[in-house]
N, C-alpha and C positions, 0 to 999 in steps of 0.2 A: 156753133157762133164765128166762125171761121175767119166771117168777114170776104171770103176770097173775090165774088162777085162787086165790090165794093174798089175792089183792088184797077178793075180798068172804068172803071162808071164813068169817067169824069169825062164832057166835054173836050173842058177847056183844063188848058195850064201852066205857068205862067214861065218865066224864065228858066226860073233854077226847077222847074219839074214839080211845080206844086196846085194842086188842085183847086178851081177854081169852079165855083157855080153860077148862071145864070137865073137869075128870077125874072129876068127880063121886067119892065114897067120901069116905075120910077127906083128902083132896087137894081138893077144889073144887075150884072159880074160878080163878087164879092170872094172874101178867103171867107169860111168859115167851120171854123174849129174844131166840132164835130167830123164836119166830113172828111177835113186833111186828116182824124186821127184815126178816122175809117180805113180810109185809105192808106195809113202809116200801117194798120194791120191787118188788111188784107195784103198788102206785098210781103207784110210777114209770114204768114201765113202759106202764102209761094214758096216765096225763099226758099223753108222751112220744109215743102215739101222737096223742093226740087235743088236747091243748092244753084240759082240761076242768081249769078249778079247781079243782073239785071234790077231785078225783083228787091235784093239789095237794095238797089241805090235808089227806088223810088220810096222805100220805108225808110232810107235817110233824109231825103230831100222834103220828106214830110217834114221827119221828128227834127228835122233842123231850121226851121219853121216856126213850130212848137217851141224850142230851145229860145230862139229872134223876137217872136212874139208874147210873151209872159208879161205883164205885165200888171202894174199896180194900178186898183181904183181908188177911190176913194178915198178910204181907211187903210189904201198900206199891205191891200190884199194882194197875191201875182195872182193871176186872172188870164183866162184867154178872155179877147173880147170881140162879141160880134159886134159889126161897124154898121150897123143898118139896119131901121126898124123892122119889128116881127107883130105881126096884127096874133095876140092866138084871145084870151080871154078878156084881158085889154092889151095898148098896142107897148111894147118893150121898145124902147126910143136906144140910137143909137149911143153914147155903146151900151151895147147888156153882158153879164157872162151869165152863166149856165154848169151847174154841177156834171150833171154830163158829159159837158163838156173837159169839167175835171177828170173827173173820172177816166174819158178814154184816153182823154191827152197824158195823163201818167202809165196806164196800161200799152199802151203807143214809146213814149219817151225808153219805158223800163223795158219791153222788148230791144228796144234798140242798141241800149246797151249795152244786156248783154250779147245783143250779136256784135258789136263792132270795140267793148271794152272804153269805149270814150265816157269818160265821168261826167260830160256835162251832159247826157243825159236824164246819167241818174242826179246828179245835182239840180236836174229845172224837175221836174218829176218829187223831191223833197222840196222845192220852194211851191207848185200848186199844190200839191199835199195840205200844205197849214191853210188852202180855202176849205176846206173838207173838217177838218177840226171846227173849224171860225163859226158862232154862230151869224146867223143870216144876216138879224139886227148888226151885226161889227165888219160886215163886209166880205161873210165869206157861205157857204153853199148847204152850211147845216142847222138843220132843225128841229127845234124838240117841241116833241106836243107831249106831255106830263111825261112815261115812261117810253113812247115813240121817238124816233130819233131817225131822221126822212134826209136825204140828202135831196133836194129842189132842185128841176131841171131850170125854172121857169124861177126864176123871184119875183115874184110877187106877192099882194096882202089881199085876202090872206091864203096864206098858202094852196096852194093845187092839190102836189103827192102826184104828182105822174109816173105811173108802176111805170113804164117800161126805161122811162128812165135814170128813172132809181135802180136797178138793178142792173140797171148796167153799170150804172156810178160805183153799186157795192163792187164791181168784179173789179173796177178800180184799186177799193180800195183793200179788198183781196189779192191782190198783185202787188201792195204796194205790201203789206202787212208779209207775205212768202218772202221777196224780194230783202226789206229793210231790217226785220222781224222788231217793227218798233212794237211795244206794249198798247202805243197807242190805237194803231189801227187794228191790234187786232184787239183789241175793248172794240172798237170803233162796225169792226163785222161784227161780233155776236152782237151787238146790241143792234146792227139793223137786221141779223141773219132773226132775231126772237121779233123785230118787229112786223116785218112781212110778214110771217107767220101766223100773228096774232092780226093780222086789218086785213090780211086777204080777201077773208070774208065778205068786208065793207063793198070790194072790185067786182063783188057776183051777183047778177041781174034775176039769178034763175035761169035767165035764156043769154046771154052771153057779158061779158068782161066790161068793164067803164073803161075807156081812158087815163082820167082821172080826174079828183072831187072835190073840180070848181067849182062845180057849181051848186045853189043849194035850191032846195023843190023838187018836187017830184023826176021833172026831166034834167035825166044828170046828161053829159058830155059821155055818149059809149065810144067804145072804140068803135075803131075802122075794124070790115074785115082782114086789109092787114095789121094792124097791132095785137088783132084778139089772137090771128096765128103766131103773131112773136109772141104776146102775150104766153102761150103754149112752150112753148119753145124754150123761151127764157126761164119757166119752170122747171122744165126737165133739167135743164141745168142744173138749175139752184136743189133739184134733189138727186145732181152726182154728185154735184160742192158738197154735200151737206148731211144727205142721206138721212134729211128732215121726207116724211114719207106727206104730211100732208100737202107740200109744193108735188108732187108726181099721184095724186089724190088730184086735187086741180087741175092740172094741163089733163090730166084724159079729163078730166068734167066738161073743160071748155074745151078740150076736144071733143065731147060728143055734139056740144052745143050746136059747132060748125054741120054736124053731118043732118040735122031736122031743118027743113024748106022755111018751114015756120018762122025757127029763132030766126035766118039767115035775112028770111024778107023786115021782120018785127027793128030789128035791128037796125035795118039800110033806114030803113024808115024811121025809127027816133031819132038816127045820125043825120037824115035831111031837118028832121022838124029844130032840131038844138041847133046845127048851121042858121038857118032860120030865123031862129029867134036871138040869134046870141052872136052871130056875124054880118 
């Protein structure tokens, strides 16, 4: 998960070298905090590989945007806003915020702080972490369901529990834990690892993985081929980080699914049916 392929993917850079995405149509060109964080992470990776100063400057440009654009939501929680409507299980209306953006933004800021020594990046990461400590109902991105603790990529009701976004956001918690030694981050990381261990089986369809748990009834939101393979890679990383054999087991199991033409076809058909019925 080096994000190196994200380091040069942006077709559009603003005057400060910050990437923008062109969604075309009514949305047009927009800043996407998730994409900006991944751009920073990718360029940081390439800087650590090569010590190319241009790579670090690109990382800094993205991190500066993250510092400057962390703002308070309606409940006075610091978040990165997406300032465009987005279609999901329900429309996310401008402005909206995301647990994935918070987690990856924290990861990017901490790396830029380590590379430059500038405390503004650490300070911004500490502010961004408030949202991950705060319940969804109170303006944050953290959701508790019994003993399970989630970081929600999209703030919708009922919560949808997007798997890839949850895992990526968890890594932001882990980075924060390692850098700050904040006991609250350690507890949250351990709670999330335990939650993922408990719920992973509910994302297994027996032939493919689920993208999220947004849909009730027999037709679920199945992962696309891209996200299914992303789940496999993320679980390999989770095994490396934790030593939990369950993560390796599911990574191998879901990888085996991809080798079956029947499974791939079934997944593609069910994905198309879900989109037809829900979008």
